[in-house]
C-alpha positions in Angstrom: 6.6 8.6 -5.6 5.1 10.6 -8.7 6.8 12.8 -10.7 5.6 15.7 -8.7 5.9 14.3 -5.3 8.4 16.1 -2.7 10.7 13.4 -2.7 11.0 13.1 -6.6 11.5 16.8 -6.9 14.5 16.7 -4.2 16.1 13.8 -6.2 15.8 15.4 -9.6 17.2 18.5 -8.2 19.5 16.6 -6.4 20.9 15.0 -9.4 21.0 18.4 -11.5 23.3 19.8 -8.6 25.3 16.8 -9.0 25.7 17.7 -12.9 26.3 21.6 -12.4 29.5 20.3 -10.1 31.1 18.1 -12.7 30.1 21.1 -15.0 32.0 23.4 -12.6 34.7 20.7 -12.2 35.1 20.5 -16.3 35.2 24.6 -16.5 37.7 24.4 -13.7 39.8 21.8 -15.6 39.6 23.8 -18.6 40.6 27.1 -17.3 43.3 26.1 -15.0 44.8 22.2 -15.9 47.0 21.1 -13.3 47.5 18.0 -11.5 45.0 18.9 -8.9 42.1 19.9 -11.4 43.1 16.6 -13.8 42.7 14.4 -10.4 39.3 15.5 -9.7 37.9 15.8 -13.0 38.9 11.9 -13.7 37.9 10.3 -10.8 34.9 12.5 -8.9 33.5 13.9 -11.9 32.4 10.1 -13.2 31.5 8.8 -9.7 29.3 12.5 -9.2 27.4 11.9 -13.0 26.9 7.9 -11.9 25.4 8.5 -8.7 23.2 11.2 -10.5 21.9 8.8 -13.5 21.2 6.6 -10.4 18.9 8.9 -8.8 17.5 9.7 -12.2 16.6 6.1 -13.0 15.4 5.7 -9.6 12.8 8.2 -9.8 11.9 7.0 -13.8 11.4 3.4 -12.5 9.3 4.2 -9.9 7.4 6.3 -11.6 6.9 4.0 -14.4 6.0 1.2 -12.1 3.4 3.2 -10.3 1.6 4.1 -13.2 1.5 0.9 -15.1 0.3 -0.6 -11.8 -3.1 -2.6 -11.8 -3.7 -1.6 -8.1 -3.4 1.4 -6.0 -3.6 0.8 -2.0 -5.4 3.1 0.3 -5.8 2.9 3.7 -8.7 4.4 5.5 -9.0 5.6 9.5 -12.1 4.3 11.5 -15.4 6.7 10.6 -13.4 8.1 7.3 -15.8 8.1 4.5 -14.3 6.5 1.1 -17.3 7.9 -1.1 -20.9 9.1 -1.0 -24.1 7.8 -2.0 -24.5 9.8 -5.4 -21.0 10.8 -6.1 -19.1 9.7 -9.8 -18.0 6.4 -9.4 -14.3 6.4 -10.7 -13.0 3.2 -9.2 -13.5 0.1 -7.3 -12.0 -1.0 -3.8 -10.8 -5.0 -2.9 -10.8 -5.3 1.0 -7.0 -6.6 2.1 -7.6 -5.5 5.8 -10.2 -4.1 7.9 -13.8 -3.8 7.2 -16.1 -1.2 5.8 -20.0 -0.4 6.6 -22.3 0.2 3.6 -24.8 2.8 4.5 -27.8 3.4 2.3 -29.6 7.2 2.8 -33.3 6.7 3.7 -35.7 9.9 4.2 -32.7 11.9 5.7 -30.7 9.2 7.5 -28.4 6.9 6.8 -29.0 3.5 7.4 -26.3 0.5 7.5 -27.1 -2.3 5.1 -24.0 -4.5 5.2 -20.6 -4.3 6.7 -17.4 -5.8 4.3 -14.3 -7.1 5.5 -11.1 -8.8 3.8 -11.5 -10.5 0.5 -14.7 -8.4 -0.2 -14.9 -5.4 -2.8 -17.5 -2.5 -3.1 -17.7 0.3 -5.7 -17.9 -1.7 -8.9 -21.7 -1.2 -9.5 -21.1 2.3 -10.6 -17.9 1.1 -13.0 -20.1 -1.2 -15.2 -22.8 1.6 -15.7 -21.9 5.3 -15.6 -24.8 5.2 -12.6 -23.7 7.4 -9.4 -22.6 5.5 -6.4 -25.8 4.2 -5.0 -24.5 4.0 -1.1 -22.4 5.7 0.8 -19.2 3.6 2.2 -17.0 4.4 5.6 -14.3 2.7 7.2 -15.8 0.6 10.4 -11.9 -0.4 11.2 -8.8 0.3 9.7 -8.9 -0.7 6.5 -6.3 -1.3 4.0 -7.8 -1.5 0.3 -6.5 -1.8 -3.3 -8.4 0.6 -5.5 -8.6 -0.4 -9.3 -9.1 2.2 -11.5 -12.4 1.9 -14.1 -10.1 1.8 -17.1 -8.2 -0.9 -15.4 -11.4 -2.3 -14.2 -12.9 -3.1 -17.4 -9.6 -4.3 -19.0 -9.6 -6.7 -16.1 -13.3 -7.8 -17.3 -12.7 -8.5 -20.5 -9.7 -10.2 -20.0 -11.0 -12.6 -16.8 -14.3 -13.8 -18.1 -14.7 -15.7 -14.6 -14.2 -12.6 -13.1 -16.6 -10.5 -15.2 -19.3 -13.5 -14.0 -19.1 -12.9 -10.3 -18.8 -9.5 -10.5 -22.2 -9.4 -12.6 -23.7 -11.8 -10.0 -22.8 -9.9 -7.1 -24.1 -7.2 -8.6 -27.1 -8.6 -9.2 -27.4 -9.8 -6.1 -27.2 -6.3 -4.6 -29.3 -4.8 -6.8 -32.1 -7.5 -5.8 -31.4 -6.9 -2.4 -31.8 -2.9 -2.4 -34.9 -3.4 -4.6 -36.6 -5.5 -1.6 -36.1 -3.1 0.7 
């Protein structure tokens, strides 16, 4: 739920409406001070303000957690293209469930070169350098993947040397297989 998502917008508007109701009650209290307006202003107004603050706080906490999260999860339906060969690479994918097919374009046709499943990853090669995607990846089944952006990916590699070695080894293996074809 981003700040500009429909749900966030509705919650923020509702919080503003609650604040306006409190202002209207305060104005009514100032203009016509009676026992009824005193009761409404002293009991209902704090409750409305508390609800508005909770709504605002919930939206802000969710936005903060989403923007500071290492991964974003994406789901791909069977046959859906994750990315195409030649696209600019801006993230790596770690398969949580399902399978994807890796396709290489040769002579105008796409040839399957690998099937990747749970626990495997792809898309990391274009993040290490600035080369475009070297293959097309298509979901073979309903696939849920953790998506790691380039900045977070580079931070992860610098903070975890073992991960860097594993990724570099995998990139080298894939490059050797591609060169052998």
